[in-house]
C-alpha positions as CSV (number, residue, x, y, z in Angstrom):
1,M,69.1,42.1,262.5
2,V,69.2,41.8,258.7
3,A,73.0,42.0,258.7
4,S,73.3,39.4,261.4
5,Q,70.9,37.1,259.6
6,G,73.0,37.4,256.4
7,V,76.2,36.6,258.3
8,A,74.5,33.5,259.9
9,D,73.3,32.3,256.4
10,F,76.7,32.8,255.0
11,T,78.3,30.9,257.9
12,D,75.8,28.0,257.4
13,Q,76.5,27.8,253.7
14,A,80.3,27.8,254.4
15,R,79.9,25.1,257.0
16,H,77.7,23.0,254.6
17,K,80.3,23.4,251.9
18,V,83.1,22.2,254.2
19,H,81.1,19.2,255.2
20,M,80.3,18.3,251.5
21,E,84.0,18.6,250.6
22,A,85.1,16.6,253.7
23,L,83.1,13.5,252.7
24,P,84.8,12.7,249.4
25,I,88.2,13.4,251.0
26,A,87.4,11.0,253.8
27,I,86.3,8.3,251.3
28,F,89.5,8.8,249.3
29,W,91.8,8.3,252.3
30,A,89.8,5.3,253.5
31,L,90.3,3.7,250.1
32,A,94.0,4.7,250.1
33,V,94.5,3.1,253.5
34,W,92.6,0.0,252.4
35,G,94.9,-0.2,249.3
36,G,98.0,0.4,251.2
37,C,97.3,-2.3,253.8
38,G,95.6,-4.8,251.4
39,K,96.7,-6.7,248.4
40,P,99.1,-4.8,246.1
41,Q,96.8,-4.9,243.1
42,V,94.2,-2.8,244.9
43,L,96.5,0.2,244.5
44,L,96.7,-0.4,240.8
45,Y,92.9,-0.1,240.4
46,L,92.9,3.0,242.6
47,F,95.8,4.5,240.6
48,F,94.1,4.3,237.2
49,G,90.6,5.0,238.6
50,S,91.9,8.2,240.3
51,M,93.1,9.7,237.0
52,S,89.6,11.1,236.2
53,F,89.7,13.3,239.3
54,G,92.2,16.0,238.2
55,A,90.2,18.8,239.8
56,F,89.9,17.2,243.2
57,A,92.2,18.2,246.1
58,V,92.5,15.3,248.5
59,I,94.1,17.5,251.1
60,P,92.4,20.9,251.7
61,P,94.4,23.6,250.0
62,E,94.2,25.7,253.1
63,L,96.5,23.1,254.8
64,T,99.1,23.0,251.9
65,G,99.6,26.7,251.3
66,G,97.4,26.7,248.2
67,L,99.1,23.7,246.6
68,T,96.6,21.3,245.0
69,L,97.4,17.6,245.7
70,T,95.2,15.5,243.4
71,P,94.5,11.7,244.0
72,T,96.8,10.1,241.5
73,P,100.1,11.5,242.9
74,M,99.0,10.5,246.4
75,I,98.2,6.9,245.2
76,A,101.6,6.9,243.4
77,L,103.3,7.8,246.6
78,L,101.7,4.9,248.4
79,I,102.8,2.5,245.7
80,I,106.4,3.9,245.9
81,L,106.3,3.6,249.7
82,R,105.0,0.1,249.6
83,S,107.6,-0.9,247.1
84,L,110.4,0.5,249.3
85,L,109.1,-1.3,252.3
86,E,108.9,-4.7,250.6
87,R,111.8,-7.1,250.9
88,G,114.2,-6.5,248.0
89,G,112.5,-3.2,247.0
90,P,115.3,-0.8,248.0
91,H,117.9,-3.0,246.4
92,F,115.8,-3.1,243.2
93,F,115.6,0.7,243.1
94,V,119.4,1.1,243.6
95,S,120.3,-1.6,241.1
96,Q,118.1,-0.3,238.3
97,A,119.3,3.3,238.9
98,L,123.0,2.3,238.5
99,N,122.8,-0.3,235.7
100,P,123.0,0.8,232.0
101,R,120.6,-2.0,231.0
102,G,118.2,-0.9,233.7
103,L,116.8,2.6,234.4
104,L,120.1,4.5,234.4
105,L,119.1,6.9,231.7
106,L,116.0,7.9,233.7
107,F,118.0,8.3,236.9
108,L,120.5,10.5,235.1
109,F,117.7,12.6,233.6
110,W,116.3,13.2,237.1
111,L,119.8,14.0,238.4
112,V,120.4,16.6,235.7
113,A,117.0,18.1,236.2
114,T,117.7,18.4,240.0
115,I,121.0,20.1,239.5
116,T,119.5,22.4,236.8
117,T,116.6,23.3,239.1
118,V,118.8,24.1,242.1
119,L,121.4,26.2,240.2
120,M,120.1,27.8,237.0
121,P,117.3,30.0,238.4
122,R,120.0,31.6,240.5
123,V,122.8,31.6,238.0
124,F,120.6,33.3,235.3
125,A,118.4,35.3,237.7
126,G,117.2,38.5,236.0
127,E,119.1,37.7,232.7
128,V,116.7,35.3,230.9
129,M,113.1,36.0,230.0
130,V,110.6,33.2,230.7
131,I,106.8,32.7,230.9
132,P,106.0,32.0,234.6
133,V,104.3,28.7,235.4
134,R,101.7,30.4,237.6
135,L,100.3,33.1,235.3
136,T,98.3,35.9,237.0
137,A,98.0,38.1,233.9
138,F,98.9,38.2,230.2
139,T,102.6,38.6,229.7
140,I,105.1,38.3,226.8
141,G,107.9,37.3,229.2
142,E,109.3,38.1,232.6
143,P,112.8,37.9,234.1
144,L,113.8,34.6,235.5
145,W,113.8,34.4,239.3
146,P,113.7,31.4,241.8
147,S,110.2,30.6,242.9
148,T,108.1,28.1,244.8
149,Q,107.1,26.6,241.4
150,N,110.7,25.3,241.1
151,F,110.1,23.1,244.2
152,S,106.5,22.0,243.3
153,Q,107.4,21.0,239.7
154,F,110.5,19.2,241.0
155,C,108.3,17.2,243.4
156,Y,105.9,16.3,240.6
157,L,108.7,15.1,238.4
158,T,110.3,13.2,241.2
159,I,107.1,11.3,241.9
160,S,106.8,10.4,238.2
161,V,110.4,9.1,238.1
162,A,110.0,7.1,241.3
163,T,106.7,5.7,240.0
164,V,108.6,4.2,237.1
165,F,110.8,2.3,239.5
166,A,107.9,1.3,241.8
167,F,105.8,0.0,238.9
168,A,108.7,-1.8,237.4
169,W,109.1,-3.6,240.8
170,Q,105.4,-4.3,241.2
171,L,104.8,-5.6,237.7
172,R,107.4,-8.3,237.6
173,S,104.9,-11.1,237.6
174,E,102.5,-12.0,234.8
175,G,99.6,-11.9,237.3
176,M,100.3,-8.3,238.4
177,R,100.6,-7.3,234.8
178,Q,97.2,-8.7,234.0
179,H,95.8,-6.8,237.0
180,A,97.4,-3.6,235.6
181,L,95.7,-4.2,232.2
182,R,92.3,-4.7,234.0
183,A,93.0,-1.6,236.1
184,V,93.4,0.3,232.8
185,F,90.0,-0.9,231.8
186,F,88.6,0.2,235.2
187,G,90.1,3.6,234.7
188,G,88.5,4.0,231.3
189,A,85.1,3.1,232.8
190,I,85.6,5.8,235.5
191,V,86.4,8.4,232.7
192,I,83.1,7.5,231.0
193,A,81.2,7.7,234.3
194,T,82.5,11.1,235.2
195,G,82.0,12.4,231.7
196,F,78.4,11.1,231.8
197,L,77.7,12.9,235.1
198,D,79.1,16.2,233.7
199,W,77.1,15.8,230.5
200,L,74.0,15.0,232.6
201,S,74.4,18.3,234.5
202,L,73.1,20.0,231.3
203,Y,69.7,18.6,232.1
204,L,69.6,17.8,235.8
205,P,70.9,19.7,238.9
206,M,74.2,17.8,239.5
207,D,76.1,20.5,241.4
208,V,75.6,18.8,244.8
209,L,77.4,15.7,243.4
210,L,80.0,17.4,241.2
211,E,81.2,20.4,243.2
212,P,82.8,18.5,246.1
213,F,85.2,17.0,243.5
214,R,86.1,20.4,242.1
215,T,88.2,21.9,244.8
216,A,91.5,22.6,243.1
217,T,93.0,26.0,243.5
218,Y,94.0,26.5,239.9
219,A,91.5,27.8,237.3
220,L,88.6,25.4,236.6
221,L,87.0,25.9,233.2
222,T,84.0,23.7,233.7
223,E,81.2,25.8,232.2
224,V,82.7,26.7,228.8
225,E,80.3,26.6,225.9
226,M,81.1,25.8,222.2
227,F,78.9,25.1,219.2
228,G,75.8,26.0,221.2
229,G,76.5,23.4,224.0
230,K,78.6,22.9,227.1
231,R,82.1,21.3,226.7
232,V,82.2,18.1,228.7
233,V,85.0,18.2,231.2
234,G,84.1,15.3,233.6
235,L,85.9,16.0,236.9
236,M,89.0,17.4,235.2
237,P,90.0,21.1,235.3
238,E,89.2,21.8,231.7
239,A,88.0,20.2,228.5
240,S,91.5,19.7,227.0
241,A,92.6,17.7,230.1
242,F,89.5,15.5,230.0
243,G,89.9,15.0,226.2
244,G,93.5,14.0,226.8
245,V,92.9,11.5,229.5
246,S,90.0,10.0,227.4
247,V,92.3,9.5,224.4
248,S,95.0,8.0,226.6
249,F,92.6,5.4,228.0
250,L,91.1,4.8,224.6
251,A,94.5,4.0,223.1
252,A,95.5,1.8,226.0
253,V,92.2,-0.2,226.0
254,Y,92.5,-0.8,222.2
255,F,96.1,-1.7,222.0
256,F,96.3,-3.7,225.3
257,R,93.2,-5.7,224.6
258,P,95.0,-8.5,222.7
259,A,97.5,-8.9,225.5
260,M,94.8,-9.8,228.0
261,L,93.8,-13.3,228.9
262,P,90.7,-14.4,226.9
263,G,87.4,-13.6,228.6
264,G,84.4,-11.3,228.9
265,M,86.5,-8.2,229.6
266,Q,88.5,-8.6,226.4
267,E,85.6,-9.7,224.2
268,R,82.6,-7.7,225.5
269,I,83.6,-4.9,227.8
270,A,86.5,-3.6,225.8
271,P,84.3,-2.6,222.7
272,L,81.8,-0.8,225.0
273,L,84.7,1.1,226.7
274,M,86.2,2.1,223.4
275,A,82.8,3.4,222.1
276,G,82.2,5.4,225.3
277,L,85.7,6.9,225.4
278,L,85.4,7.8,221.7
279,L,82.1,9.6,222.4
280,F,83.5,11.7,225.2
281,V,86.7,12.6,223.3
282,W,84.3,14.1,220.7
283,L,82.2,15.8,223.4
284,S,85.2,17.4,225.0
285,T,85.7,19.5,221.8
286,S,89.4,19.7,222.5
287,S,91.5,20.4,219.4
288,A,94.5,18.6,221.0
289,A,92.3,15.6,221.7
290,Y,91.1,15.6,218.1
291,V,94.7,15.6,216.8
292,S,95.7,12.8,219.1
293,L,92.6,10.9,218.2
294,A,93.6,11.2,214.5
295,V,97.0,9.7,215.5
296,F,95.3,6.9,217.3
297,F,93.1,6.0,214.3
298,A,96.1,6.1,211.9
299,L,98.1,3.8,214.2
300,A,95.2,1.5,214.8
301,A,94.5,1.2,211.1
302,L,98.1,0.5,210.2
303,Q,98.5,-2.1,212.9
304,W,95.2,-3.8,212.1
305,G,95.9,-3.9,208.4
306,I,99.4,-5.4,208.9
307,R,98.2,-7.9,211.3
308,Q,95.2,-9.1,209.2
309,F,97.1,-9.4,206.0
310,R,100.2,-11.0,207.5
311,A,98.6,-13.4,209.8
312,P,94.8,-13.7,209.5
313,T,94.8,-16.7,211.8
314,T,91.2,-17.1,212.6
315,R,87.9,-17.0,210.7
316,A,86.6,-14.5,213.2
317,S,89.4,-12.1,212.6
318,K,88.9,-12.3,208.8
319,A,85.2,-11.8,209.2
320,G,85.7,-8.8,211.5
321,F,88.2,-7.3,209.1
322,W,85.9,-7.5,206.0
323,L,82.9,-6.5,208.1
324,V,84.5,-3.3,209.1
325,W,85.8,-2.5,205.6
326,G,82.4,-3.4,204.2
327,G,80.8,-1.0,206.7
328,L,83.2,1.8,205.7
329,V,82.4,1.2,202.0
330,A,78.7,1.3,202.7
331,A,79.1,4.5,204.7
332,C,81.0,6.1,201.9
333,L,78.2,5.2,199.4
334,V,75.6,6.7,201.7
335,L,77.6,9.9,202.1
336,L,78.1,10.0,198.3
337,F,74.3,10.4,197.8
338,V,73.6,12.4,201.0
339,P,76.8,14.5,201.5
340,R,75.2,16.9,204.0
341,L,75.1,14.3,206.7
342,L,78.8,15.1,207.5
343,D,78.4,18.9,207.5
344,P,78.1,19.3,211.3
345,L,81.1,17.1,212.0
346,L,83.2,18.7,209.4
347,D,82.3,22.2,210.6
348,Q,83.3,21.3,214.2
349,F,86.6,19.7,213.0
350,D,87.4,22.8,210.8
351,T,86.7,25.2,213.7
352,M,88.5,23.2,216.4
353,V,91.6,22.1,214.4
354,L,92.0,23.7,211.0
355,Q,91.1,27.2,212.2
356,K,92.7,26.9,215.6
357,K,95.7,29.0,214.4
358,N,93.5,32.0,213.9
359,T,92.5,32.2,217.6
360,D,93.9,34.3,220.4
361,S,94.6,31.2,222.4
362,Y,96.8,29.7,219.7
363,E,98.8,32.9,219.3
364,E,99.3,33.2,223.1
365,R,100.4,29.6,223.4
366,S,102.7,29.9,220.4
367,M,104.3,32.9,222.1
368,W,104.9,30.8,225.3
369,T,106.7,28.2,223.2
370,E,108.8,30.7,221.4
371,V,109.9,32.4,224.7
372,S,110.8,29.0,226.2
373,W,112.9,28.0,223.2
374,Q,114.7,31.4,223.5
375,A,115.3,30.8,227.2
376,L,117.2,27.6,226.2
377,W,119.5,29.5,223.9
378,D,119.9,32.4,226.4
379,S,121.0,29.9,229.1
380,Y,123.6,28.5,226.7
381,G,121.7,25.2,226.4
382,M,121.9,24.5,230.2
383,G,118.2,25.2,230.8
384,V,116.4,27.4,233.4
385,G,115.2,24.7,235.8
386,L,111.9,22.9,236.5
387,G,109.0,25.2,237.2
388,S,110.8,28.3,235.7
389,T,109.0,28.5,232.4
390,R,105.9,27.2,230.7
391,A,105.2,26.5,227.0
392,S,102.5,24.8,224.9
393,N,104.8,22.1,223.7
394,F,106.2,19.3,225.9
395,L,109.6,19.1,224.0
396,A,110.0,22.9,224.2
397,V,109.4,23.1,227.9
398,L,111.5,19.9,228.5
399,F,114.5,21.3,226.7
400,A,114.1,24.8,228.3
401,S,113.7,23.4,231.8
402,T,116.3,20.6,231.9
403,G,118.7,21.8,229.2
404,M,120.1,19.9,226.2
405,L,121.7,17.2,228.3
406,G,118.6,16.5,230.4
407,A,116.2,16.4,227.4
408,L,118.5,14.2,225.4
409,L,118.7,11.7,228.3
410,Y,114.9,11.6,228.6
411,C,114.6,11.1,224.8
412,G,117.1,8.3,225.0
413,F,115.2,6.7,227.8
414,V,112.0,6.8,225.9
415,L,113.6,5.2,222.8
416,R,115.3,2.6,225.0
417,S,112.0,1.8,226.7
418,F,109.9,1.2,223.5
419,F,112.6,-0.2,221.2
420,R,114.5,-2.5,223.5
421,R,115.6,-6.1,222.8
422,T,113.5,-8.8,224.4
423,A,114.6,-11.9,226.1
424,E,114.6,-15.2,224.2
425,G,111.5,-17.4,224.7
426,I,109.2,-14.5,225.5
427,S,105.6,-15.5,225.8
428,H,103.0,-14.4,223.2
429,N,101.2,-12.1,225.6
430,R,104.4,-10.3,226.5
431,A,105.4,-10.0,222.9
432,V,102.0,-8.5,222.1
433,L,102.2,-6.1,225.0
434,L,105.7,-4.9,224.0
435,K,104.4,-4.0,220.5
436,A,101.4,-2.3,222.0
437,L,103.2,0.0,224.4
438,P,104.7,2.5,221.9
439,L,101.4,2.6,220.1
440,A,99.6,3.4,223.3
441,F,102.2,6.1,224.1
442,A,102.0,7.9,220.7
443,P,98.6,9.6,220.9
444,G,99.2,11.1,224.3
445,F,102.7,12.2,223.2
446,A,101.1,13.9,220.1
447,S,98.7,15.8,222.5
448,A,101.6,16.8,224.7
449,L,103.3,18.4,221.7
450,L,100.3,20.7,221.3
451,V,99.4,21.5,225.0
452,G,102.2,20.2,227.2
453,S,103.1,23.0,229.6
454,T,105.4,21.3,232.1
455,P,108.4,18.9,231.7
456,D,106.7,16.3,233.9
457,F,106.0,13.3,231.6
458,G,103.1,12.2,233.8
459,L,102.1,9.2,235.8
460,F,100.2,7.5,232.9
461,N,103.4,7.5,230.9
462,A,105.4,6.4,233.9
463,C,103.3,3.2,234.0
464,L,103.9,2.6,230.3
465,F,107.7,2.9,230.8
466,A,107.6,0.5,233.7
467,L,105.4,-2.0,231.9
468,S,107.9,-2.0,229.0
469,F,110.8,-2.6,231.4
470,A,109.0,-5.4,233.3
471,V,107.7,-7.1,230.2
472,A,111.1,-7.1,228.5
473,N,112.4,-9.2,231.4
474,V,115.7,-7.3,231.8
475,S,115.3,-6.9,235.5
476,G,116.7,-10.3,236.4
477,V,119.9,-9.8,234.4
478,C,120.4,-6.3,235.8
479,M,119.8,-7.3,239.4
480,Q,122.2,-10.3,239.1
481,R,125.0,-8.0,237.8
482,V,124.5,-5.4,240.4
483,S,124.2,-8.0,243.2
484,S,127.5,-9.4,242.2
485,L,129.0,-5.9,242.7
486,F,127.5,-5.7,246.2
487,V,128.7,-9.2,247.1
488,A,132.2,-8.4,245.8
489,R,132.4,-5.5,248.2
490,G,131.2,-7.5,251.1
491,V,127.7,-6.0,251.2
492,P,124.9,-8.4,252.0
493,T,122.1,-8.5,249.4
């Protein structure tokens, strides 16, 4: 009787868990269908809003063979599909993939990555040492063999590449670009909300609300403590992921703010979002997030100083400039007489950043990067394919996975995206946005140089690349040239 009662209780608990997990999945797909069938800007808000749910599997892993499909890639697929179904969408994809002034470098990068992933794990099987993407135990290197991770990582990169094309198509108009900027603000608000709920779990029983969104099959480090308190992870898999997404949205909100149309969101909501995001970056206690935060502050200070001294156009901007600097001087005077006020902050920064190299985690991750670099040389610069090795440095895993040729094509595409010539007569908002894009990209890139473990540049960066392409207004010229090629061959456009 006791045994049967125990089995019944376990069955009831399992059934209750399934029901709790089914509800958020149903809500997500209802929102996705609404976005797919409604106005195109709805998908933009869902796209950025979903980035805070990195531990949420929107399809039960039991149905995908253990593969975790999170919300953002699914929304990206809907945006890609919608773009391809719209009139002119397929032609846009093809024209930009073939034109040097369009997205040719990105298309060639994807093509090289595809060929490398198909061939190299088989050509160099058993001959090159790598760090497996799916780690089951500590290792200093294992022989290279084809695996299912080659396919899954190829799918993730393909979605990111196609997202650049889809967003470049969707963001052609100024109205849609303004929606995209507001969607970034919305995504930042969701980051703050999820971080607040996780922080609140320290004091209130929040498991019923949080656990249904933590269904990923990979390791979830949601209860790690540091400095006598819990690291805030929001609804991401771990603190470093939450800190990274917080810094990305912080940089985007700050640098995109001047490009928005004047209004309450720019003047009142943006400062609140920046304050909240800054707080949760600190509460994540992620060393990579702290470094990228330092990069953000350096770029913000440099941009602000140049802008204010070169063109202090308004009395408000001058007043704000001197108010902030006056506040900094006052803070320095206070700390001069009461220096111990900063001791807790300095201790935390010293432990998380300056002393990081003395930890076992740092040594292990450094070893991953070293093995991945060696895999590049052992494969004669051709790479070992997507999903074959991991590192703790984005550039290292990019070169090791796609080879010298693929990595150089990607680097060329990034430089072309953020340092391209603009069309004559460009509007003020577009000029401001073009200058803001590389600044918004830099903090996340700095973080990827410390913790990036896959060659996928990510969907957030995909949107930045597409915004740069759309704002620079090169699409019309590219499409006209490619259209003339189709017409010359008798193909209707």
